[in-house]
C-alpha positions as CSV (number, residue, x, y, z in Angstrom):
1,M,12.3,34.7,-24.0
2,K,11.3,33.5,-27.3
3,K,14.0,33.7,-29.9
4,K,13.4,36.3,-32.7
5,I,13.1,34.7,-36.1
6,D,13.4,37.5,-38.8
7,Y,13.9,37.6,-42.6
8,A,17.6,37.7,-42.1
9,S,17.8,34.7,-39.9
10,A,15.4,32.9,-42.4
11,G,18.2,33.3,-45.0
12,V,17.4,36.6,-46.8
13,N,19.4,39.8,-45.8
14,I,17.8,42.9,-47.3
15,D,20.4,45.2,-46.1
16,I,23.1,43.4,-48.1
17,A,20.8,43.3,-51.2
18,D,20.3,47.0,-50.9
19,A,24.1,47.6,-50.4
20,A,24.9,45.5,-53.6
21,K,22.2,47.7,-55.6
22,Q,23.7,50.9,-54.4
23,K,27.0,49.7,-55.6
24,I,26.0,48.9,-59.0
25,K,23.8,51.9,-59.6
26,A,26.8,54.2,-61.2
27,M,28.1,51.4,-63.1
28,V,24.5,50.8,-64.6
29,K,24.0,54.5,-65.4
30,A,27.0,54.6,-67.8
31,T,25.0,52.5,-70.2
32,F,21.9,54.9,-70.3
33,T,21.3,56.3,-74.0
34,P,19.1,59.3,-74.8
35,G,16.0,57.3,-74.8
36,V,16.2,56.2,-71.0
37,L,13.5,58.4,-68.9
38,S,14.0,56.5,-65.5
39,E,16.6,55.9,-62.7
40,I,17.7,52.6,-61.5
41,G,15.6,51.3,-58.6
42,K,12.1,52.4,-60.0
43,F,9.4,49.7,-60.1
44,G,9.6,49.9,-63.9
45,G,12.2,51.1,-66.7
46,F,10.9,53.6,-69.1
47,F,12.3,54.1,-72.6
48,S,11.2,56.6,-75.4
49,L,11.6,56.5,-79.0
50,E,11.3,60.3,-79.3
51,G,13.7,61.6,-81.8
52,Q,14.7,58.3,-83.2
53,N,14.0,58.3,-87.0
54,Y,11.7,55.3,-87.7
55,K,8.7,55.3,-90.0
56,N,7.2,51.9,-88.9
57,P,9.3,50.4,-86.1
58,V,8.9,47.0,-84.8
59,F,10.1,45.9,-81.4
60,V,12.2,42.5,-81.6
61,S,12.5,41.0,-78.1
62,S,14.4,38.0,-76.8
63,V,15.0,36.5,-73.2
64,D,18.1,34.1,-72.6
65,G,20.4,32.8,-69.9
66,V,23.9,31.7,-69.7
67,G,23.0,27.9,-68.9
68,T,25.4,25.8,-67.0
69,K,28.3,28.1,-68.0
70,L,27.7,29.6,-64.7
71,K,29.1,26.6,-62.9
72,I,32.6,27.1,-64.7
73,A,32.3,30.8,-63.5
74,S,31.8,29.6,-60.0
75,L,34.5,27.0,-59.7
76,M,37.0,29.7,-61.1
77,N,35.4,32.6,-58.9
78,K,35.3,34.8,-62.0
79,Y,31.9,36.4,-63.0
80,E,32.6,39.3,-65.3
81,T,32.5,37.2,-68.4
82,V,29.1,35.9,-68.0
83,G,27.6,39.4,-67.9
84,I,29.4,39.9,-71.4
85,D,28.0,36.4,-72.4
86,L,24.5,37.4,-71.5
87,V,24.4,40.6,-73.4
88,N,26.3,39.3,-76.6
89,H,24.0,36.1,-76.7
90,C,20.8,38.3,-76.6
91,T,22.0,41.0,-79.1
92,D,23.1,38.1,-81.5
93,D,19.6,36.5,-81.1
94,I,17.7,39.8,-82.3
95,L,20.5,40.5,-84.9
96,V,19.2,37.7,-87.0
97,H,16.1,39.5,-87.6
98,G,18.0,42.8,-88.4
99,A,17.1,44.5,-85.1
100,K,19.4,46.7,-83.2
101,P,19.2,46.7,-79.3
102,L,17.6,49.5,-77.4
103,F,17.6,48.3,-73.8
104,M,17.9,45.2,-71.4
105,L,16.9,43.9,-68.1
106,D,18.6,41.3,-66.2
107,Y,17.5,38.9,-63.4
108,I,20.1,37.4,-60.8
109,A,19.0,34.7,-58.4
110,M,21.1,33.1,-55.8
111,S,21.1,31.6,-52.4
112,K,22.1,34.9,-50.8
113,T,23.4,38.2,-52.2
114,T,27.1,38.5,-52.6
115,P,28.0,42.0,-53.4
116,K,31.5,40.9,-54.9
117,T,29.6,38.5,-57.4
118,V,26.9,40.7,-58.2
119,G,29.3,43.4,-58.9
120,E,31.5,41.3,-61.1
121,I,28.4,40.2,-63.2
122,V,27.2,43.8,-63.6
123,K,30.4,44.9,-64.6
124,G,30.3,42.4,-67.4
125,L,26.9,43.3,-68.3
126,V,27.9,47.1,-68.5
127,T,31.0,46.7,-70.4
128,A,29.0,44.8,-73.3
129,C,26.0,47.2,-72.9
130,K,28.2,50.3,-73.8
131,I,29.9,48.6,-76.7
132,E,26.3,47.6,-78.1
133,K,24.8,51.0,-77.2
134,C,22.2,49.2,-75.4
135,A,20.8,50.6,-72.1
136,L,20.6,48.4,-68.9
137,I,17.4,50.0,-67.5
138,G,16.5,47.7,-64.9
139,G,16.9,44.2,-63.2
140,E,16.1,42.2,-60.2
141,T,18.3,40.3,-57.7
142,A,16.4,37.8,-55.8
143,Q,17.6,35.8,-52.8
144,M,16.2,32.3,-52.7
145,P,18.1,30.3,-50.1
146,D,15.7,27.5,-50.4
147,V,16.0,27.1,-54.2
148,Y,19.8,27.7,-54.7
149,K,22.5,26.2,-52.5
150,G,25.9,27.3,-51.9
151,S,27.5,29.3,-54.8
152,D,24.6,28.2,-57.2
153,F,22.9,31.0,-59.1
154,D,20.9,31.6,-62.2
155,F,21.2,34.8,-64.6
156,V,18.8,35.7,-67.2
157,G,18.4,38.7,-69.6
158,L,15.5,40.2,-71.6
159,I,16.6,42.4,-74.4
160,V,14.4,44.8,-76.5
161,G,15.5,45.9,-79.9
162,I,14.0,47.8,-83.0
163,V,14.0,47.3,-86.7
164,E,11.9,48.9,-89.6
165,K,9.1,46.7,-90.5
166,N,10.3,46.5,-94.3
167,K,13.7,45.7,-93.1
168,I,12.9,42.7,-91.1
169,I,15.2,39.5,-92.0
170,D,13.1,36.4,-91.6
171,G,14.7,34.2,-94.3
172,S,11.7,34.3,-96.6
173,N,13.6,35.0,-99.6
174,I,16.3,32.3,-99.3
175,K,16.2,30.2,-102.5
176,A,18.3,27.3,-103.6
177,G,21.7,28.3,-104.8
178,D,22.2,30.9,-102.2
179,K,25.3,30.5,-100.2
180,I,26.1,30.6,-96.5
181,I,28.9,32.4,-95.0
182,G,30.0,31.6,-91.4
183,L,31.5,33.8,-88.7
184,K,34.0,32.2,-86.2
185,S,33.1,31.8,-82.7
186,T,35.3,32.2,-79.8
187,G,34.6,28.9,-78.1
188,L,31.5,27.3,-76.9
189,H,29.6,30.7,-76.3
190,T,26.9,29.7,-74.1
191,N,25.8,26.3,-75.0
192,G,26.7,22.7,-74.4
193,Y,28.3,23.3,-71.0
194,T,26.5,20.5,-69.4
195,L,28.0,18.0,-71.8
196,A,31.4,19.9,-71.8
197,R,31.8,19.5,-67.9
198,K,30.8,15.8,-68.1
199,L,33.5,15.3,-70.7
200,L,36.3,17.5,-69.4
201,L,35.9,17.7,-65.5
202,E,34.3,14.3,-64.9
203,K,35.3,11.8,-67.6
204,A,38.6,13.3,-68.3
205,G,39.5,14.2,-64.7
206,L,40.7,17.6,-65.8
207,K,40.3,20.9,-63.5
208,V,39.5,24.3,-64.5
209,S,43.1,25.0,-63.5
210,S,44.5,22.3,-65.7
211,Y,46.7,23.4,-68.7
212,V,46.0,21.4,-71.9
213,K,48.5,21.7,-74.5
214,K,46.0,21.3,-77.4
215,L,44.3,24.3,-75.9
216,K,47.2,26.4,-75.2
217,T,45.4,27.6,-72.1
218,T,43.6,26.2,-69.0
219,V,40.3,24.3,-69.3
220,G,38.9,27.1,-67.4
221,K,39.9,29.8,-69.4
222,A,38.8,28.1,-72.8
223,L,35.5,27.3,-71.5
224,L,34.9,31.0,-70.0
225,A,35.8,32.6,-73.4
226,P,33.1,35.1,-73.9
227,H,30.2,34.8,-76.3
228,K,31.0,37.1,-79.5
229,S,28.9,39.9,-80.5
230,Y,28.5,39.9,-84.5
231,T,26.6,43.2,-84.6
232,K,29.2,45.5,-85.9
233,P,30.1,43.2,-89.2
234,V,26.6,42.2,-89.7
235,F,25.2,45.6,-89.7
236,R,27.8,46.8,-91.9
237,L,27.1,43.9,-94.4
238,I,23.3,44.7,-94.3
239,E,24.0,48.0,-95.4
240,S,25.7,47.1,-98.7
241,V,24.4,43.4,-99.5
242,D,21.1,41.6,-99.5
243,V,21.3,39.6,-96.4
244,K,18.5,37.1,-96.8
245,G,18.9,35.3,-93.5
246,L,21.0,34.9,-90.4
247,A,20.9,31.9,-88.0
248,H,22.7,32.1,-84.5
249,I,24.2,28.9,-83.9
250,T,23.4,28.4,-80.4
251,G,21.5,25.4,-78.5
252,G,20.7,22.9,-81.0
253,G,24.0,23.7,-83.0
254,F,23.7,23.7,-86.9
255,T,21.0,20.9,-87.0
256,D,18.2,22.7,-85.0
257,N,19.0,26.5,-85.6
258,I,19.5,26.8,-89.4
259,P,16.1,25.3,-90.5
260,R,14.4,27.9,-88.2
261,I,14.8,30.5,-91.1
262,L,14.6,28.3,-93.9
263,P,11.5,28.5,-96.3
264,E,9.3,25.3,-96.7
265,G,11.0,22.9,-99.3
266,L,14.6,24.0,-98.7
267,S,17.6,22.4,-96.9
268,V,21.2,23.1,-96.7
269,V,24.5,21.3,-97.3
270,I,27.2,22.3,-94.9
271,E,30.7,21.4,-95.8
272,K,32.6,20.5,-92.7
273,K,36.1,20.8,-94.3
274,S,35.4,24.5,-95.3
275,W,36.7,25.4,-91.6
276,K,38.7,23.8,-89.0
277,P,36.8,23.5,-85.6
278,L,38.7,25.1,-82.4
279,P,40.8,22.7,-80.5
280,I,38.2,22.7,-77.5
281,F,35.7,20.9,-79.8
282,A,38.4,18.1,-81.1
283,L,39.4,17.3,-77.4
284,M,35.7,16.9,-76.3
285,S,34.9,14.7,-79.4
286,E,38.0,12.7,-78.5
287,I,37.2,12.1,-74.9
288,G,33.5,11.4,-75.6
289,N,34.1,9.3,-78.8
290,L,31.4,11.5,-80.3
291,N,30.4,11.3,-83.8
292,D,29.8,14.6,-86.1
293,A,26.0,14.4,-85.8
294,E,26.1,14.7,-82.1
295,M,28.8,17.4,-81.9
296,Y,27.2,19.8,-84.7
297,R,24.0,19.5,-83.0
298,T,25.3,20.3,-79.5
299,F,28.1,22.8,-80.3
300,N,28.8,25.7,-82.7
301,M,31.9,23.9,-83.6
302,G,33.9,27.2,-84.3
303,V,31.1,28.9,-86.1
304,G,28.8,31.3,-84.3
305,M,26.7,33.0,-87.0
306,C,25.6,31.8,-90.4
307,I,24.6,34.4,-93.1
308,F,22.6,33.6,-96.2
309,V,23.4,35.5,-99.5
310,D,22.9,35.2,-103.1
311,D,25.5,33.8,-105.2
312,K,26.2,36.7,-107.0
313,D,27.0,38.8,-103.7
314,I,29.4,36.3,-102.1
315,N,32.6,37.9,-103.3
316,K,31.3,41.4,-102.2
317,A,30.2,40.1,-98.8
318,L,33.3,38.5,-98.1
319,R,35.3,41.7,-98.7
320,I,33.1,43.8,-96.5
321,L,33.7,41.3,-93.6
322,K,37.0,41.1,-94.3
323,A,37.4,44.9,-94.1
324,C,35.6,44.7,-90.6
325,K,38.2,42.4,-89.7
326,E,35.6,39.8,-89.3
327,P,36.6,37.3,-92.2
328,G,33.9,35.1,-93.3
329,I,34.1,31.6,-94.6
330,V,31.9,30.1,-97.3
331,I,30.7,26.9,-95.6
332,G,27.6,25.8,-97.5
333,E,24.8,26.3,-99.7
334,V,21.0,26.1,-100.0
335,V,19.5,23.2,-101.9
336,K,16.3,21.8,-102.7
337,S,15.0,19.5,-100.1
338,R,14.6,15.9,-101.5
339,S,12.2,14.8,-98.8
340,G,10.3,18.3,-98.4
341,A,11.7,18.7,-95.0
342,K,14.0,21.5,-93.9
343,K,17.4,19.7,-93.1
344,V,21.0,20.2,-92.5
345,E,23.2,18.0,-94.3
346,L,26.8,17.6,-93.2
347,V,29.2,16.6,-95.6
């Protein structure tokens, strides 16, 4: 008799995937807000703005992933934090335009569906979505054994938020003399992990279980520190102060992210001595003998969000942030560009 070759023997087990989906349905439903009109498992997710008090609403969307931080999660067999990472990264991306999150969808692709892994990832998504009042209305779990091998997987999220058109923050009112407030990060957040793994795990020969005195924790725990959400303190600030611009310090660090919101003819001066980078960054710089230009273009260096305010508002802004238990640091100033190009000068 000829041997039967079906989907499962080819590497894709639909039954296991279905079991995983059933397991996470109840968790995901806990994120639903009044705008959600559909159940998990439909071909599409439905969301209504009925009853929401917007006069001229604008949708703001963003799609992103967790990058090679997933490799650290796999090495530690710990996946809940990457779910938190994805939500917070995406909410911070739309936050810079003054948008509040409405709903999110996720995509998980792996060699074969592992209910435990998927369950932990979704648990992290749900935890963060509930805090952000962001509904997780759908997603996709793909089994791709010919693309991903072993424990390798990819994880991506799409977020949709909303803001009144006349309240969009785009940096257009930023002017020379404005001050820049930095909000502290919890670690690498979700960027620079390819270099971090090269330095810490390959060149230095450390393991994720290695305790490093300078870090006061293990390498793995330091690297898995979740991406921080800045929505609560920033929205509190927006209510009382003219926030002219926001820059989420992600891939590209200070050098590439800050110019994205600067008007033509302006640059910024960042004072490196205004804050002390987290120990993880000093350790990597030492291992790789990296100069500041490379470090500040690759990593957030301990500052995850930059806020641009008028000089006259700086003290009020700092008081509000302190009251929110999110102390801000004045890290720089906007200046006229000598070359005409939008640049970040590190001094």
